[in-house]
C-alpha positions in Angstrom: 2.5 8.9 6.8 4.3 11.5 4.7 2.4 14.7 3.9 1.6 14.9 0.2 1.9 18.7 0.3 5.2 19.4 2.1 6.8 16.0 2.6 6.7 16.1 6.4 6.9 12.6 7.9 5.1 13.5 11.1 1.4 13.7 10.3 -1.5 13.1 12.7 -4.6 11.0 12.4 -7.7 13.1 13.2 -10.4 10.6 12.4 -10.7 6.9 11.5 -13.7 5.0 10.4 -14.7 2.0 8.3 -15.1 2.5 4.6 -16.2 0.5 1.6 -18.4 -2.0 3.3 -15.9 -2.5 6.2 -13.1 -3.8 4.0 -11.0 -0.6 4.5 -10.2 2.0 7.1 -10.6 5.7 6.1 -8.2 8.0 8.0 -8.4 11.8 7.9 -4.9 13.2 8.5 -3.5 16.6 9.4 0.0 17.9 8.8 1.2 20.2 11.7 4.0 21.6 9.5 1.9 23.0 6.6 -1.7 22.6 7.9 -2.6 20.4 5.0 -5.4 17.9 5.4 -5.7 14.6 3.4 -7.3 11.2 3.5 -5.7 7.8 3.4 -7.3 4.3 3.1 -5.9 1.2 4.7 -6.9 -2.2 3.2 -6.0 -5.7 4.0 -3.8 -7.2 1.2 -3.8 -11.0 1.4 -0.9 -11.4 -1.1 1.1 -9.5 -3.7 -0.4 -10.2 -7.1 1.4 -10.0 -10.4 -0.4 -9.4 -13.7 0.9 -11.5 -16.6 0.1 -9.6 -19.8 -0.7 -11.4 -23.1 2.8 -10.6 -24.4 4.3 -12.3 -21.3 5.3 -9.0 -19.6 4.7 -9.0 -15.9 3.7 -6.1 -13.7 2.5 -5.6 -10.1 -1.2 -5.6 -9.7 -2.5 -2.0 -9.3 -5.9 -1.7 -7.6 -6.0 2.0 -8.6 -5.5 1.1 -12.3 -8.4 -1.4 -12.1 -10.6 1.2 -10.4 -9.8 3.8 -13.1 -10.7 1.5 -15.9 -14.0 0.5 -14.2 -14.9 4.1 -13.4 -14.3 5.1 -17.1 -16.6 2.4 -18.2 -19.2 3.6 -15.7 -18.8 7.3 -16.5 -22.2 9.1 -16.5 -24.0 5.8 -15.7 -26.6 5.7 -12.8 -24.6 3.5 -10.5 -23.9 4.5 -6.9 -20.2 5.0 -6.0 -20.6 2.7 -3.0 -21.8 -0.1 -5.3 -18.7 0.5 -7.5 -16.4 0.4 -4.5 -18.0 -2.9 -3.4 -17.6 -4.4 -6.8 -13.9 -3.4 -7.0 -13.3 -4.9 -3.5 -15.1 -8.0 -4.6 -13.0 -8.4 -7.7 -9.8 -7.9 -5.7 -10.8 -10.4 -3.1 -11.7 -12.9 -5.9 -8.3 -12.4 -7.5 -6.5 -12.9 -4.2 -8.5 -16.1 -3.5 -7.6 -17.7 -6.8 -4.6 -19.3 -5.1 -1.9 -18.1 -7.4 0.0 -14.8 -7.2 0.5 -14.7 -11.0 -2.8 -13.7 -12.6 -3.2 -13.5 -16.4 -4.6 -10.2 -17.6 -7.3 -12.2 -19.5 -8.6 -13.6 -16.2 -8.8 -10.1 -14.7 -10.6 -8.8 -17.8 -13.2 -11.7 -17.7 -13.9 -11.1 -14.0 -14.4 -7.4 -14.6 -16.7 -8.0 -17.5 -18.7 -10.5 -15.5 -19.1 -8.0 -12.7 -20.0 -5.1 -14.9 -22.6 -7.2 -16.8 -24.4 -7.7 -13.5 -24.6 -4.0 -12.6 -24.8 -2.0 -15.9 -25.1 -3.3 -19.5 -23.8 -0.1 -21.1 -20.7 -0.1 -18.9 -20.2 -3.8 -19.8 -20.3 -3.0 -23.5 -17.9 0.0 -23.0 -15.4 -2.1 -21.1 -15.7 -5.0 -23.6 -15.0 -2.6 -26.5 -11.6 -1.8 -25.1 -10.9 -5.2 -23.6 -11.8 -7.1 -26.8 -10.2 -4.3 -29.0 -13.3 -3.7 -31.2 -12.1 -2.3 -34.5 -15.3 -1.6 -36.4 -19.0 -1.1 -35.9 -19.6 -4.7 -36.8 -17.6 -5.8 -33.7 -20.1 -3.8 -31.6 -23.1 -5.2 -33.5 -21.9 -8.8 -33.1 -21.2 -8.3 -29.4 -24.6 -6.6 -28.7 -26.5 -9.2 -30.7 -25.2 -11.8 -28.3 -26.6 -9.8 -25.4 -30.1 -9.7 -26.8 -32.4 -12.5 -25.8 -33.3 -14.7 -28.7 -37.0 -14.7 -29.6 -38.6 -18.1 -29.4 -39.4 -19.7 -32.7 -43.1 -20.2 -33.3 -43.6 -24.0 -34.1 -46.5 -23.1 -36.5 -44.2 -21.3 -38.9 
């Protein structure tokens, strides 16, 4: 593994341990050339996924991009980082198990929204506001009104 500080290709692993609910290996590394220390993560990748955007453009699936967007939605929310990591790993496993390497961006967005709805409603609304491209306050009002439980109608009225 190349050192991110000096570019030396001969780095040493000092410690390895399971991470993220045993779906990744966390490795602490040391560079003998510059003395730098850094961490790498090793994950199983079942297949190379390609995201098909709504305009037809294709790009390689980027787990880090998915993680960044989820963490932005969850910013300042009371959700444990371990739970977020588990959710992200679950989303990636679900995408890999769909059976196709070409995944529409809409499918990814729906899976993320479904996952966020289960762990934090505010993050779910934040993500939806970007994903569904809300343009006005009314868009938020309509979306949130669908989240609220309907009050039962009194038959005596």
